All heavy atoms as TSV, in Angstrom:
chain	resi	resn	atom	element	x	y	z
A	1	MET	N	N	9.633	5.480	17.304
A	1	MET	CA	C	8.454	5.971	16.642
A	1	MET	C	C	8.813	7.276	15.936
A	1	MET	O	O	9.491	8.129	16.484
A	1	MET	CB	C	7.343	6.223	17.656
A	1	MET	CG	C	6.157	6.923	17.065
A	1	MET	SD	S	4.678	7.123	18.089
A	1	MET	CE	C	5.302	7.661	19.643
A	2	ASP	N	N	8.360	7.420	14.701
A	2	ASP	CA	C	8.578	8.648	13.941
A	2	ASP	C	C	7.310	9.486	13.958
A	2	ASP	O	O	6.230	9.000	13.640
A	2	ASP	CB	C	8.930	8.324	12.483
A	2	ASP	CG	C	10.297	7.699	12.334
A	2	ASP	OD1	O	11.180	8.011	13.156
A	2	ASP	OD2	O	10.494	6.915	11.400
A	3	LEU	N	N	7.439	10.743	14.333
A	3	LEU	CA	C	6.348	11.707	14.226
A	3	LEU	C	C	6.586	12.490	12.954
A	3	LEU	O	O	7.674	13.028	12.736
A	3	LEU	CB	C	6.332	12.642	15.428
A	3	LEU	CG	C	6.110	11.971	16.778
A	3	LEU	CD1	C	6.283	12.975	17.902
A	3	LEU	CD2	C	4.738	11.342	16.837
A	4	ILE	N	N	5.592	12.542	12.081
A	4	ILE	CA	C	5.776	13.158	10.772
A	4	ILE	C	C	4.788	14.299	10.589
A	4	ILE	O	O	3.578	14.114	10.668
A	4	ILE	CB	C	5.589	12.118	9.648
A	4	ILE	CG1	C	6.589	10.974	9.828
A	4	ILE	CG2	C	5.744	12.777	8.282
A	4	ILE	CD1	C	6.368	9.814	8.889
A	5	TYR	N	N	5.330	15.489	10.320
A	5	TYR	CA	C	4.523	16.659	9.977
A	5	TYR	C	C	4.394	16.669	8.462
A	5	TYR	O	O	5.390	16.693	7.740
A	5	TYR	CB	C	5.197	17.952	10.469
A	5	TYR	CG	C	4.492	19.181	9.990
A	5	TYR	CD1	C	3.304	19.586	10.587
A	5	TYR	CD2	C	4.987	19.927	8.935
A	5	TYR	CE1	C	2.636	20.709	10.140
A	5	TYR	CE2	C	4.330	21.055	8.482
A	5	TYR	CZ	C	3.150	21.441	9.090
A	5	TYR	OH	O	2.491	22.546	8.636
A	6	CYS	N	N	3.161	16.651	7.987
A	6	CYS	CA	C	2.939	16.543	6.545
A	6	CYS	C	C	1.942	17.610	6.100
A	6	CYS	O	O	0.742	17.398	6.115
A	6	CYS	CB	C	2.417	15.153	6.214
A	6	CYS	SG	S	2.382	14.769	4.467
A	7	ALA	N	N	2.447	18.770	5.765
A	7	ALA	CA	C	1.620	19.848	5.222
A	7	ALA	C	C	2.536	20.717	4.379
A	7	ALA	O	O	3.190	21.612	4.885
A	7	ALA	CB	C	0.961	20.658	6.330
A	8	GLY	N	N	2.623	20.374	3.112
A	8	GLY	CA	C	3.568	21.048	2.229
A	8	GLY	C	C	3.293	22.525	2.045
A	8	GLY	O	O	2.187	23.004	2.244
A	9	GLY	N	N	4.329	23.243	1.673
A	9	GLY	CA	C	4.193	24.626	1.306
A	9	GLY	C	C	4.454	25.646	2.393
A	9	GLY	O	O	4.516	26.828	2.113
A	10	ASN	N	N	4.609	25.216	3.629
A	10	ASN	CA	C	4.848	26.181	4.702
A	10	ASN	C	C	6.220	25.900	5.320
A	10	ASN	O	O	6.346	25.097	6.244
A	10	ASN	CB	C	3.746	26.103	5.756
A	10	ASN	CG	C	3.820	27.248	6.734
A	10	ASN	OD1	O	4.899	27.685	7.114
A	10	ASN	ND2	N	2.660	27.725	7.146
A	11	ILE	N	N	7.230	26.575	4.804
A	11	ILE	CA	C	8.613	26.356	5.245
A	11	ILE	C	C	8.777	26.660	6.730
A	11	ILE	O	O	9.497	25.968	7.440
A	11	ILE	CB	C	9.584	27.231	4.407
A	11	ILE	CG1	C	9.471	26.883	2.922
A	11	ILE	CG2	C	11.019	27.096	4.899
A	11	ILE	CD1	C	9.855	25.473	2.572
A	12	GLY	N	N	8.093	27.693	7.218
A	12	GLY	CA	C	8.196	28.056	8.629
A	12	GLY	C	C	7.718	26.940	9.544
A	12	GLY	O	O	8.382	26.608	10.534
A	13	LEU	N	N	6.574	26.343	9.215
A	13	LEU	CA	C	6.069	25.238	10.041
A	13	LEU	C	C	6.938	23.989	9.897
A	13	LEU	O	O	7.121	23.239	10.850
A	13	LEU	CB	C	4.612	24.933	9.692
A	13	LEU	CG	C	3.608	26.016	10.081
A	13	LEU	CD1	C	2.199	25.625	9.651
A	13	LEU	CD2	C	3.659	26.309	11.572
A	14	GLN	N	N	7.487	23.772	8.710
A	14	GLN	CA	C	8.403	22.639	8.530
A	14	GLN	C	C	9.638	22.822	9.403
A	14	GLN	O	O	10.099	21.880	10.035
A	14	GLN	CB	C	8.809	22.496	7.057
A	14	GLN	CG	C	7.683	22.029	6.175
A	14	GLN	CD	C	8.089	21.970	4.718
A	14	GLN	OE1	O	9.136	22.465	4.300
A	14	GLN	NE2	N	7.235	21.368	3.914
A	15	ARG	N	N	10.153	24.033	9.451
A	15	ARG	CA	C	11.335	24.330	10.270
A	15	ARG	C	C	11.027	24.088	11.755
A	15	ARG	O	O	11.825	23.497	12.473
A	15	ARG	CB	C	11.789	25.768	10.033
A	15	ARG	CG	C	13.092	26.097	10.732
A	15	ARG	CD	C	13.629	27.474	10.337
A	15	ARG	NE	N	14.201	27.398	8.990
A	15	ARG	CZ	C	13.745	28.058	7.927
A	15	ARG	NH1	N	12.712	28.853	8.027
A	15	ARG	NH2	N	14.331	27.939	6.763
A	16	ILE	N	N	9.862	24.532	12.220
A	16	ILE	CA	C	9.461	24.315	13.614
A	16	ILE	C	C	9.357	22.817	13.905
A	16	ILE	O	O	9.848	22.340	14.937
A	16	ILE	CB	C	8.130	25.020	13.927
A	16	ILE	CG1	C	8.321	26.538	13.915
A	16	ILE	CG2	C	7.561	24.556	15.269
A	16	ILE	CD1	C	7.025	27.323	13.938
A	17	ALA	N	N	8.745	22.070	13.005
A	17	ALA	CA	C	8.618	20.620	13.192
A	17	ALA	C	C	9.997	19.979	13.318
A	17	ALA	O	O	10.224	19.134	14.202
A	17	ALA	CB	C	7.834	20.006	12.038
A	18	LEU	N	N	10.922	20.361	12.449
A	18	LEU	CA	C	12.280	19.815	12.520
A	18	LEU	C	C	12.959	20.169	13.843
A	18	LEU	O	O	13.607	19.318	14.458
A	18	LEU	CB	C	13.130	20.317	11.355
A	18	LEU	CG	C	12.831	19.705	9.987
A	18	LEU	CD1	C	13.603	20.444	8.902
A	18	LEU	CD2	C	13.156	18.227	9.983
A	19	GLU	N	N	12.811	21.421	14.274
A	19	GLU	CA	C	13.414	21.855	15.537
A	19	GLU	C	C	12.867	21.065	16.724
A	19	GLU	O	O	13.566	20.869	17.714
A	19	GLU	CB	C	13.164	23.354	15.751
A	19	GLU	CG	C	13.964	24.232	14.823
A	19	GLU	CD	C	13.541	25.697	14.863
A	19	GLU	OE1	O	12.604	26.046	15.627
A	19	GLU	OE2	O	14.145	26.503	14.118
A	20	GLU	N	N	11.618	20.597	16.623
A	20	GLU	CA	C	10.992	19.828	17.700
A	20	GLU	C	C	11.213	18.324	17.560
A	20	GLU	O	O	10.661	17.537	18.321
A	20	GLU	CB	C	9.488	20.134	17.754
A	20	GLU	CG	C	9.189	21.565	18.148
A	20	GLU	CD	C	9.774	21.942	19.501
A	20	GLU	OE1	O	9.671	21.134	20.448
A	20	GLU	OE2	O	10.356	23.040	19.614
A	21	GLY	N	N	12.022	17.935	16.575
A	21	GLY	CA	C	12.380	16.528	16.429
A	21	GLY	C	C	11.447	15.706	15.559
A	21	GLY	O	O	11.553	14.485	15.509
A	22	TRP	N	N	10.520	16.363	14.882
A	22	TRP	CA	C	9.615	15.653	13.983
A	22	TRP	C	C	10.300	15.426	12.643
A	22	TRP	O	O	11.221	16.148	12.258
A	22	TRP	CB	C	8.352	16.473	13.761
A	22	TRP	CG	C	7.421	16.516	14.943
A	22	TRP	CD1	C	7.743	16.870	16.222
A	22	TRP	CD2	C	6.037	16.234	14.935
A	22	TRP	NE1	N	6.632	16.816	17.008
A	22	TRP	CE2	C	5.564	16.426	16.241
A	22	TRP	CE3	C	5.134	15.845	13.956
A	22	TRP	CZ2	C	4.236	16.232	16.596
A	22	TRP	CZ3	C	3.817	15.657	14.301
A	22	TRP	CH2	C	3.379	15.844	15.609
A	23	GLN	N	N	9.812	14.447	11.902
A	23	GLN	CA	C	10.219	14.200	10.528
A	23	GLN	C	C	9.255	14.957	9.622
A	23	GLN	O	O	8.207	15.420	10.070
A	23	GLN	CB	C	10.176	12.705	10.212
A	23	GLN	CG	C	10.993	11.838	11.148
A	23	GLN	CD	C	12.468	12.140	11.054
A	23	GLN	OE1	O	13.022	12.198	9.969
A	23	GLN	NE2	N	13.105	12.327	12.183
A	24	LEU	N	N	9.574	15.054	8.333
A	24	LEU	CA	C	8.725	15.781	7.395
A	24	LEU	C	C	8.194	14.874	6.300
A	24	LEU	O	O	8.850	13.915	5.891
A	24	LEU	CB	C	9.496	16.927	6.740
A	24	LEU	CG	C	10.016	18.010	7.669
A	24	LEU	CD1	C	10.792	19.049	6.862
A	24	LEU	CD2	C	8.891	18.663	8.449
A	25	GLY	N	N	7.006	15.213	5.833
A	25	GLY	CA	C	6.404	14.511	4.717
A	25	GLY	C	C	5.692	15.500	3.816
A	25	GLY	O	O	5.388	16.622	4.225
A	26	GLN	N	N	5.460	15.090	2.584
A	26	GLN	CA	C	4.695	15.908	1.651
A	26	GLN	C	C	4.159	15.025	0.553
A	26	GLN	O	O	4.552	13.871	0.410
A	26	GLN	CB	C	5.528	17.036	1.069
A	26	GLN	CG	C	6.588	16.602	0.073
A	26	GLN	CD	C	7.321	17.802	-0.493
A	26	GLN	OE1	O	7.783	18.654	0.246
A	26	GLN	NE2	N	7.435	17.867	-1.802
A	27	ARG	N	N	3.225	15.583	-0.235
A	27	ARG	CA	C	2.675	14.832	-1.358
A	27	ARG	C	C	3.627	14.905	-2.545
A	27	ARG	O	O	4.358	15.882	-2.716
A	27	ARG	CB	C	1.314	15.398	-1.766
A	27	ARG	CG	C	0.237	15.040	-0.789
A	27	ARG	CD	C	-1.163	15.292	-1.259
A	27	ARG	NE	N	-1.327	16.221	-2.349
A	27	ARG	CZ	C	-2.399	16.968	-2.521
A	27	ARG	NH1	N	-3.379	16.913	-1.655
A	27	ARG	NH2	N	-2.493	17.772	-3.547
A	28	SER	N	N	3.568	13.877	-3.378
A	28	SER	CA	C	4.461	13.816	-4.533
A	28	SER	C	C	4.124	14.852	-5.587
A	28	SER	O	O	4.955	15.138	-6.456
A	28	SER	CB	C	4.446	12.413	-5.145
A	28	SER	OG	O	3.135	12.015	-5.494
A	29	ASP	N	N	2.941	15.455	-5.533
A	29	ASP	CA	C	2.594	16.483	-6.507
A	29	ASP	C	C	2.903	17.895	-6.007
A	29	ASP	O	O	2.620	18.871	-6.686
A	29	ASP	CB	C	1.120	16.379	-6.925
A	29	ASP	CG	C	0.149	16.599	-5.774
A	29	ASP	OD1	O	0.537	16.451	-4.596
A	29	ASP	OD2	O	-1.028	16.897	-6.050
A	30	ALA	N	N	3.504	18.008	-4.828
A	30	ALA	CA	C	3.846	19.312	-4.260
A	30	ALA	C	C	5.212	19.772	-4.769
A	30	ALA	O	O	6.035	18.973	-5.220
A	30	ALA	CB	C	3.882	19.221	-2.734
A	31	THR	N	N	5.440	21.067	-4.669
A	31	THR	CA	C	6.752	21.615	-4.982
A	31	THR	C	C	7.745	21.070	-3.961
A	31	THR	O	O	7.474	21.106	-2.757
A	31	THR	CB	C	6.725	23.160	-4.895
A	31	THR	OG1	O	5.755	23.641	-5.816
A	31	THR	CG2	C	8.082	23.752	-5.201
A	32	PRO	N	N	8.874	20.522	-4.404
A	32	PRO	CA	C	9.831	19.947	-3.449
A	32	PRO	C	C	10.281	20.954	-2.389
A	32	PRO	O	O	10.530	22.116	-2.688
A	32	PRO	CB	C	11.003	19.517	-4.329
A	32	PRO	CG	C	10.396	19.306	-5.675
A	32	PRO	CD	C	9.303	20.339	-5.787
A	33	SER	N	N	10.358	20.485	-1.167
A	33	SER	CA	C	10.809	21.293	-0.040
A	33	SER	C	C	12.335	21.310	0.001
A	33	SER	O	O	12.974	20.362	-0.470
A	33	SER	CB	C	10.268	20.679	1.254
A	33	SER	OG	O	10.854	21.278	2.385
A	34	PRO	N	N	12.931	22.340	0.590
A	34	PRO	CA	C	14.390	22.343	0.741
A	34	PRO	C	C	14.867	21.372	1.823
A	34	PRO	O	O	16.057	21.130	1.938
A	34	PRO	CB	C	14.702	23.790	1.130
A	34	PRO	CG	C	13.459	24.296	1.764
A	34	PRO	CD	C	12.334	23.583	1.071
A	35	PHE	N	N	13.936	20.809	2.577
A	35	PHE	CA	C	14.289	19.885	3.650
A	35	PHE	C	C	14.129	18.439	3.200
A	35	PHE	O	O	13.389	18.133	2.276
A	35	PHE	CB	C	13.398	20.130	4.878
A	35	PHE	CG	C	13.441	21.533	5.386
A	35	PHE	CD1	C	12.339	22.360	5.296
A	35	PHE	CD2	C	14.602	22.054	5.951
A	35	PHE	CE1	C	12.369	23.664	5.759
A	35	PHE	CE2	C	14.654	23.363	6.412
A	35	PHE	CZ	C	13.529	24.161	6.319
A	36	ASN	N	N	14.811	17.548	3.875
A	36	ASN	CA	C	14.721	16.124	3.591
A	36	ASN	C	C	13.350	15.589	4.005
A	36	ASN	O	O	12.878	15.871	5.096
A	36	ASN	CB	C	15.831	15.380	4.344
A	36	ASN	CG	C	15.883	13.924	3.993
A	36	ASN	OD1	O	15.697	13.554	2.838
A	36	ASN	ND2	N	16.113	13.091	4.983
A	37	MET	N	N	12.724	14.833	3.136
A	37	MET	CA	C	11.412	14.258	3.417
A	37	MET	C	C	11.550	12.803	3.858
A	37	MET	O	O	12.227	12.015	3.202
A	37	MET	CB	C	10.515	14.310	2.177
A	37	MET	CG	C	10.106	15.705	1.780
A	37	MET	SD	S	9.041	16.483	2.992
A	37	MET	CE	C	9.872	18.047	3.197
A	38	THR	N	N	10.877	12.463	4.945
A	38	THR	CA	C	10.859	11.095	5.456
A	38	THR	C	C	9.686	10.316	4.875
A	38	THR	O	O	9.713	9.102	4.795
A	38	THR	CB	C	10.755	11.114	6.994
A	38	THR	OG1	O	11.908	11.774	7.507
A	38	THR	CG2	C	10.686	9.729	7.586
A	39	PHE	N	N	8.649	11.038	4.444
A	39	PHE	CA	C	7.422	10.411	3.946
A	39	PHE	C	C	6.948	11.128	2.690
A	39	PHE	O	O	6.910	12.354	2.647
A	39	PHE	CB	C	6.339	10.485	5.028
A	39	PHE	CG	C	4.968	10.068	4.569
A	39	PHE	CD1	C	4.722	8.776	4.145
A	39	PHE	CD2	C	3.928	10.966	4.574
A	39	PHE	CE1	C	3.459	8.399	3.726
A	39	PHE	CE2	C	2.651	10.594	4.167
A	39	PHE	CZ	C	2.415	9.299	3.741
A	40	ILE	N	N	6.589	10.349	1.661
A	40	ILE	CA	C	6.005	10.903	0.439
A	40	ILE	C	C	4.622	10.276	0.267
A	40	ILE	O	O	4.484	9.058	0.181
A	40	ILE	CB	C	6.870	10.617	-0.814
A	40	ILE	CG1	C	8.276	11.183	-0.669
A	40	ILE	CG2	C	6.182	11.162	-2.061
A	40	ILE	CD1	C	8.394	12.676	-0.660
A	41	ASP	N	N	3.614	11.140	0.231
A	41	ASP	CA	C	2.218	10.726	0.045
A	41	ASP	C	C	1.816	11.003	-1.399
A	41	ASP	O	O	2.565	11.627	-2.147
A	41	ASP	CB	C	1.345	11.522	1.021
A	41	ASP	CG	C	-0.039	10.914	1.214
A	41	ASP	OD1	O	-0.306	9.819	0.688
A	41	ASP	OD2	O	-0.855	11.555	1.901
A	42	ILE	N	N	0.643	10.537	-1.786
A	42	ILE	CA	C	0.141	10.774	-3.143
A	42	ILE	C	C	-1.216	11.459	-3.054
A	42	ILE	O	O	-1.961	11.256	-2.090
A	42	ILE	CB	C	0.046	9.454	-3.946
A	42	ILE	CG1	C	-0.180	9.731	-5.435
A	42	ILE	CG2	C	-1.017	8.531	-3.374
A	42	ILE	CD1	C	0.018	8.522	-6.319
A	43	ASN	N	N	-1.519	12.280	-4.030
A	43	ASN	CA	C	-2.838	12.902	-4.131
A	43	ASN	C	C	-3.781	11.840	-4.678
A	43	ASN	O	O	-3.839	11.618	-5.878
A	43	ASN	CB	C	-2.778	14.121	-5.048
A	43	ASN	CG	C	-4.113	14.820	-5.183
A	43	ASN	OD1	O	-5.134	14.326	-4.728
A	43	ASN	ND2	N	-4.098	15.976	-5.822
A	44	TYR	N	N	-4.523	11.191	-3.792
A	44	TYR	CA	C	-5.336	10.059	-4.229
A	44	TYR	C	C	-6.509	10.481	-5.112
A	44	TYR	O	O	-7.023	9.678	-5.880
A	44	TYR	CB	C	-5.834	9.250	-3.028
A	44	TYR	CG	C	-6.893	9.946	-2.201
A	44	TYR	CD1	C	-8.240	9.731	-2.447
A	44	TYR	CD2	C	-6.547	10.811	-1.171
A	44	TYR	CE1	C	-9.211	10.365	-1.697
A	44	TYR	CE2	C	-7.512	11.451	-0.416
A	44	TYR	CZ	C	-8.841	11.221	-0.685
A	44	TYR	OH	O	-9.793	11.852	0.059
A	45	LYS	N	N	-6.925	11.744	-5.050
A	45	LYS	CA	C	-8.029	12.202	-5.892
A	45	LYS	C	C	-7.591	12.428	-7.340
A	45	LYS	O	O	-8.385	12.299	-8.251
A	45	LYS	CB	C	-8.627	13.498	-5.339
A	45	LYS	CG	C	-9.364	13.293	-4.033
A	45	LYS	CD	C	-9.954	14.594	-3.558
A	45	LYS	CE	C	-10.679	14.383	-2.226
A	45	LYS	NZ	N	-11.267	15.643	-1.737
A	46	LYS	N	N	-6.337	12.805	-7.530
A	46	LYS	CA	C	-5.781	13.041	-8.864
A	46	LYS	C	C	-4.409	12.374	-8.925
A	46	LYS	O	O	-3.404	13.032	-9.127
A	46	LYS	CB	C	-5.674	14.540	-9.122
A	46	LYS	CG	C	-6.999	15.260	-9.182
A	46	LYS	CD	C	-6.819	16.756	-9.157
A	46	LYS	CE	C	-6.870	17.310	-10.546
A	46	LYS	NZ	N	-6.770	18.784	-10.568
A	47	ALA	N	N	-4.391	11.089	-8.749
A	47	ALA	CA	C	-3.130	10.351	-8.655
A	47	ALA	C	C	-2.362	10.363	-9.979
A	47	ALA	O	O	-2.918	10.067	-11.024
A	47	ALA	CB	C	-3.400	8.915	-8.228
A	48	ASP	N	N	-1.101	10.731	-9.892
A	48	ASP	CA	C	-0.182	10.661	-11.020
A	48	ASP	C	C	0.881	9.643	-10.612
A	48	ASP	O	O	1.878	9.980	-9.981
A	48	ASP	CB	C	0.442	12.032	-11.290
A	48	ASP	CG	C	1.381	12.034	-12.481
A	48	ASP	OD1	O	1.855	10.945	-12.888
A	48	ASP	OD2	O	1.675	13.131	-12.990
A	49	PHE	N	N	0.629	8.381	-10.948
A	49	PHE	CA	C	1.476	7.284	-10.475
A	49	PHE	C	C	2.918	7.416	-10.959
A	49	PHE	O	O	3.851	7.151	-10.217
A	49	PHE	CB	C	0.893	5.933	-10.899
A	49	PHE	CG	C	-0.470	5.671	-10.323
A	49	PHE	CD1	C	-1.562	5.505	-11.146
A	49	PHE	CD2	C	-0.661	5.596	-8.948
A	49	PHE	CE1	C	-2.834	5.264	-10.619
A	49	PHE	CE2	C	-1.912	5.363	-8.407
A	49	PHE	CZ	C	-3.000	5.205	-9.251
A	50	GLU	N	N	3.091	7.824	-12.205
A	50	GLU	CA	C	4.445	7.955	-12.744
A	50	GLU	C	C	5.234	9.024	-11.994
A	50	GLU	O	O	6.391	8.825	-11.640
A	50	GLU	CB	C	4.406	8.262	-14.246
A	50	GLU	CG	C	3.871	7.121	-15.085
A	50	GLU	CD	C	4.687	5.848	-14.943
A	50	GLU	OE1	O	5.933	5.921	-14.895
A	50	GLU	OE2	O	4.069	4.769	-14.875
A	51	ARG	N	N	4.606	10.168	-11.751
A	51	ARG	CA	C	5.282	11.245	-11.000
A	51	ARG	C	C	5.587	10.791	-9.579
A	51	ARG	O	O	6.665	11.052	-9.059
A	51	ARG	CB	C	4.416	12.504	-10.979
A	51	ARG	CG	C	4.898	13.537	-9.971
A	51	ARG	CD	C	5.214	14.843	-10.603
A	51	ARG	NE	N	5.487	15.854	-9.585
A	51	ARG	CZ	C	6.665	16.409	-9.414
A	51	ARG	NH1	N	7.666	16.067	-10.198
A	51	ARG	NH2	N	6.864	17.316	-8.491
A	52	HIS	N	N	4.643	10.109	-8.958
A	52	HIS	CA	C	4.846	9.619	-7.591
A	52	HIS	C	C	6.069	8.700	-7.535
A	52	HIS	O	O	6.941	8.862	-6.688
A	52	HIS	CB	C	3.591	8.885	-7.106
A	52	HIS	CG	C	3.678	8.398	-5.706
A	52	HIS	ND1	N	3.693	9.253	-4.614
A	52	HIS	CD2	C	3.776	7.144	-5.196
A	52	HIS	CE1	C	3.791	8.544	-3.502
A	52	HIS	NE2	N	3.836	7.265	-3.836
A	53	LEU	N	N	6.136	7.752	-8.447
A	53	LEU	CA	C	7.278	6.825	-8.462
A	53	LEU	C	C	8.585	7.568	-8.744
A	53	LEU	O	O	9.620	7.251	-8.161
A	53	LEU	CB	C	7.048	5.729	-9.499
A	53	LEU	CG	C	5.933	4.745	-9.169
A	53	LEU	CD1	C	5.728	3.774	-10.327
A	53	LEU	CD2	C	6.221	3.995	-7.882
A	54	GLU	N	N	8.532	8.551	-9.629
A	54	GLU	CA	C	9.721	9.355	-9.940
A	54	GLU	C	C	10.218	10.085	-8.685
A	54	GLU	O	O	11.414	10.084	-8.385
A	54	GLU	CB	C	9.378	10.361	-11.039
A	54	GLU	CG	C	10.481	11.299	-11.411
A	54	GLU	CD	C	10.005	12.336	-12.419
A	54	GLU	OE1	O	9.164	12.021	-13.273
A	54	GLU	OE2	O	10.485	13.485	-12.325
A	55	ILE	N	N	9.310	10.714	-7.945
A	55	ILE	CA	C	9.675	11.456	-6.739
A	55	ILE	C	C	10.205	10.508	-5.662
A	55	ILE	O	O	11.212	10.802	-5.001
A	55	ILE	CB	C	8.467	12.267	-6.209
A	55	ILE	CG1	C	8.086	13.364	-7.207
A	55	ILE	CG2	C	8.729	12.842	-4.831
A	55	ILE	CD1	C	9.155	14.411	-7.439
A	56	VAL	N	N	9.577	9.362	-5.499
A	56	VAL	CA	C	10.045	8.384	-4.504
A	56	VAL	C	C	11.447	7.894	-4.878
A	56	VAL	O	O	12.325	7.793	-4.016
A	56	VAL	CB	C	9.046	7.213	-4.369
A	56	VAL	CG1	C	9.636	6.071	-3.546
A	56	VAL	CG2	C	7.745	7.711	-3.738
A	57	ARG	N	N	11.675	7.599	-6.156
A	57	ARG	CA	C	13.017	7.170	-6.586
A	57	ARG	C	C	14.049	8.263	-6.349
A	57	ARG	O	O	15.172	7.999	-5.937
A	57	ARG	CB	C	13.011	6.790	-8.067
A	57	ARG	CG	C	12.615	5.367	-8.339
A	57	ARG	CD	C	12.928	4.952	-9.771
A	57	ARG	NE	N	12.057	5.548	-10.753
A	57	ARG	CZ	C	10.903	5.030	-11.162
A	57	ARG	NH1	N	10.487	3.888	-10.668
A	57	ARG	NH2	N	10.177	5.635	-12.067
A	58	LEU	N	N	13.674	9.498	-6.618
A	58	LEU	CA	C	14.591	10.626	-6.492
A	58	LEU	C	C	14.963	10.900	-5.027
A	58	LEU	O	O	16.139	11.059	-4.700
A	58	LEU	CB	C	13.968	11.875	-7.119
A	58	LEU	CG	C	14.791	13.152	-7.101
A	58	LEU	CD1	C	16.065	12.996	-7.920
A	58	LEU	CD2	C	13.958	14.315	-7.634
A	59	PHE	N	N	13.965	10.956	-4.144
A	59	PHE	CA	C	14.216	11.362	-2.760
A	59	PHE	C	C	14.417	10.201	-1.789
A	59	PHE	O	O	14.897	10.412	-0.679
A	59	PHE	CB	C	13.090	12.281	-2.270
A	59	PHE	CG	C	13.090	13.604	-2.969
A	59	PHE	CD1	C	12.179	13.881	-3.977
A	59	PHE	CD2	C	14.030	14.576	-2.653
A	59	PHE	CE1	C	12.190	15.098	-4.647
A	59	PHE	CE2	C	14.052	15.794	-3.305
A	59	PHE	CZ	C	13.137	16.048	-4.308
A	60	ARG	N	N	14.040	8.990	-2.174
A	60	ARG	CA	C	14.247	7.773	-1.376
A	60	ARG	C	C	13.849	7.958	0.100
A	60	ARG	O	O	14.652	7.803	1.009
A	60	ARG	CB	C	15.685	7.301	-1.495
A	60	ARG	CG	C	16.069	7.011	-2.956
A	60	ARG	CD	C	17.420	6.400	-3.144
A	60	ARG	NE	N	17.688	5.242	-2.346
A	60	ARG	CZ	C	17.271	3.998	-2.607
A	60	ARG	NH1	N	16.528	3.769	-3.648
A	60	ARG	NH2	N	17.595	3.014	-1.815
A	61	PRO	N	N	12.559	8.297	0.347
A	61	PRO	CA	C	12.105	8.490	1.724
A	61	PRO	C	C	12.043	7.172	2.478
A	61	PRO	O	O	12.021	6.094	1.875
A	61	PRO	CB	C	10.693	9.060	1.535
A	61	PRO	CG	C	10.231	8.424	0.260
A	61	PRO	CD	C	11.464	8.399	-0.616
A	62	LYS	N	N	12.008	7.259	3.790
A	62	LYS	CA	C	11.861	6.065	4.628
A	62	LYS	C	C	10.481	5.435	4.421
A	62	LYS	O	O	10.337	4.218	4.437
A	62	LYS	CB	C	12.058	6.447	6.093
A	62	LYS	CG	C	11.999	5.287	7.057
A	62	LYS	CD	C	12.332	5.740	8.469
A	62	LYS	CE	C	12.326	4.575	9.440
A	62	LYS	NZ	N	12.665	5.025	10.812
A	63	TYR	N	N	9.459	6.286	4.232
A	63	TYR	CA	C	8.079	5.835	4.036
A	63	TYR	C	C	7.512	6.463	2.772
A	63	TYR	O	O	7.818	7.609	2.459
A	63	TYR	CB	C	7.183	6.273	5.207
A	63	TYR	CG	C	7.666	5.872	6.564
A	63	TYR	CD1	C	8.248	6.816	7.411
A	63	TYR	CD2	C	7.531	4.571	7.023
A	63	TYR	CE1	C	8.680	6.461	8.673
A	63	TYR	CE2	C	7.971	4.214	8.290
A	63	TYR	CZ	C	8.550	5.164	9.114
A	63	TYR	OH	O	8.978	4.815	10.367
A	64	ALA	N	N	6.655	5.707	2.088
A	64	ALA	CA	C	5.951	6.247	0.922
A	64	ALA	C	C	4.621	5.511	0.784
A	64	ALA	O	O	4.543	4.319	1.088
A	64	ALA	CB	C	6.770	6.079	-0.354
A	65	THR	N	N	3.631	6.239	0.337
A	65	THR	CA	C	2.341	5.628	0.045
A	65	THR	C	C	2.508	4.706	-1.151
A	65	THR	O	O	3.190	5.043	-2.119
A	65	THR	CB	C	1.304	6.722	-0.298
A	65	THR	OG1	O	1.208	7.597	0.818
A	65	THR	CG2	C	-0.032	6.137	-0.606
A	66	VAL	N	N	1.863	3.563	-1.065
A	66	VAL	CA	C	1.841	2.638	-2.191
A	66	VAL	C	C	0.428	2.687	-2.757
A	66	VAL	O	O	-0.511	2.198	-2.133
A	66	VAL	CB	C	2.198	1.193	-1.763
A	66	VAL	CG1	C	2.126	0.246	-2.939
A	66	VAL	CG2	C	3.567	1.176	-1.098
A	67	PRO	N	N	0.263	3.313	-3.912
A	67	PRO	CA	C	-1.076	3.474	-4.464
A	67	PRO	C	C	-1.711	2.142	-4.875
A	67	PRO	O	O	-1.001	1.201	-5.245
A	67	PRO	CB	C	-0.865	4.337	-5.702
A	67	PRO	CG	C	0.523	4.847	-5.618
A	67	PRO	CD	C	1.273	3.956	-4.717
A	68	ASP	N	N	-3.042	2.096	-4.790
A	68	ASP	CA	C	-3.788	0.941	-5.291
A	68	ASP	C	C	-3.745	0.948	-6.800
A	68	ASP	O	O	-3.551	1.989	-7.425
A	68	ASP	CB	C	-5.254	1.015	-4.855
A	68	ASP	CG	C	-5.421	0.916	-3.346
A	68	ASP	OD1	O	-4.474	0.451	-2.681
A	68	ASP	OD2	O	-6.485	1.305	-2.854
A	69	LEU	N	N	-3.978	-0.211	-7.387
A	69	LEU	CA	C	-4.074	-0.285	-8.841
A	69	LEU	C	C	-5.386	0.342	-9.267
A	69	LEU	O	O	-6.415	0.165	-8.628
A	69	LEU	CB	C	-4.012	-1.738	-9.311
A	69	LEU	CG	C	-2.669	-2.431	-9.054
A	69	LEU	CD1	C	-2.773	-3.901	-9.453
A	69	LEU	CD2	C	-1.558	-1.764	-9.851
A	70	SER	N	N	-5.360	1.070	-10.358
A	70	SER	CA	C	-6.574	1.685	-10.882
A	70	SER	C	C	-7.037	0.946	-12.134
A	70	SER	O	O	-6.227	0.405	-12.869
A	70	SER	CB	C	-6.318	3.146	-11.243
A	70	SER	OG	O	-5.982	3.880	-10.096
A	71	ALA	N	N	-8.331	0.957	-12.341
A	71	ALA	CA	C	-8.883	0.294	-13.542
A	71	ALA	C	C	-8.769	1.202	-14.738
A	71	ALA	O	O	-8.669	2.364	-14.666
A	71	ALA	CB	C	-10.338	-0.079	-13.299
């Protein structure tokens, strides 16, 4: 089982999560973290599908949100 801490922007908390054996996640619209991400989420309220796919291709996380199709 993977435990994932997902709250971008706080390097100190990300470091603590890693030290405790957790994986890291962040949204695709966030500033990239210096740490490896296991999960990439999307901002569903302001989804940028192209950016999300670009970030997923670039970082190749174990898990990623798959957005619904929009009309």
